[in-house]
C-alpha positions as CSV (number, residue, x, y, z in Angstrom):
1,X,2.3,6.2,-11.3
2,X,2.6,5.5,-15.3
3,X,4.8,3.1,-17.3
4,X,4.8,1.6,-20.2
5,X,5.5,-2.0,-20.7
6,X,8.1,-3.1,-22.9
7,X,8.5,-6.5,-24.5
8,X,12.0,-6.5,-24.3
9,X,13.0,-7.6,-20.6
10,X,11.6,-9.2,-18.0
11,X,12.0,-7.1,-14.2
12,X,13.0,-9.3,-11.6
13,X,12.4,-8.7,-7.8
14,X,15.1,-10.1,-5.8
15,X,14.8,-10.2,-1.5
16,X,17.7,-10.3,0.5
17,X,16.2,-12.6,3.8
18,X,19.1,-11.4,6.0
19,X,19.0,-7.7,5.6
20,X,15.0,-8.2,5.9
21,X,13.2,-6.7,9.2
22,X,10.0,-7.9,8.9
23,X,7.9,-4.7,9.0
24,X,5.9,-5.6,6.3
25,X,5.5,-2.9,4.0
26,X,6.2,-5.1,1.1
27,X,3.3,-7.2,2.0
28,X,0.6,-4.1,2.1
29,X,2.2,-2.7,-1.1
30,X,2.1,-5.7,-3.2
31,X,0.1,-8.3,-1.6
32,X,0.3,-10.5,-5.0
33,X,4.1,-10.4,-4.8
34,X,5.2,-10.3,-1.2
35,X,4.1,-12.3,1.8
36,X,6.1,-13.2,5.5
37,X,7.5,-16.0,6.5
38,X,4.8,-17.8,9.1
39,X,7.8,-18.7,11.4
40,X,10.3,-15.8,11.2
41,X,8.1,-13.0,9.7
42,X,10.7,-12.2,7.1
43,X,9.8,-11.0,3.2
44,X,9.2,-14.1,1.2
45,X,9.0,-13.6,-2.7
46,X,5.6,-15.0,-4.0
47,X,6.4,-14.0,-8.2
48,X,10.0,-13.3,-9.3
49,X,8.7,-12.2,-12.1
50,X,5.5,-10.5,-11.6
51,X,3.1,-9.3,-14.2
52,X,3.6,-5.4,-15.9
53,X,0.3,-5.2,-14.1
54,X,2.0,-5.2,-10.5
55,X,5.5,-3.8,-11.5
56,X,3.7,-0.3,-10.0
57,X,3.0,-2.0,-6.5
58,X,6.5,-3.8,-6.9
59,X,8.5,-0.4,-7.0
60,X,6.2,0.9,-4.0
61,X,7.0,-2.0,-2.0
62,X,10.9,-1.5,-3.0
63,X,10.6,2.5,-2.1
64,X,8.6,1.7,1.4
65,X,11.1,-1.4,2.6
66,X,12.9,0.3,5.3
67,X,15.9,-1.9,5.4
68,X,16.4,-2.2,1.9
69,X,16.2,-5.9,1.4
70,X,14.1,-5.5,-1.7
71,X,15.3,-4.6,-5.4
72,X,14.3,-4.5,-8.8
73,X,16.6,-5.6,-11.8
74,X,15.9,-5.9,-14.8
75,X,13.7,-4.2,-17.9
76,X,14.3,-3.4,-21.2
77,X,17.6,-4.9,-22.7
78,X,19.1,-3.2,-26.1
């Protein structure tokens, strides 16, 4: 996946823990950005505003999440 870096905004990761089912696909796709809670196995966001270099992996994680608990918002603003 190729993309261009834009300096006009920052993409931000959101996770709804009450929606998460603990499948761990986010951790497999983007381990620098996601983890799972020790006690409940639910998603933990390690970096809410990941660097551009991590965004392709974060997008993969959002796409792979079976429960739809993850979103990526932001980006370029005009």
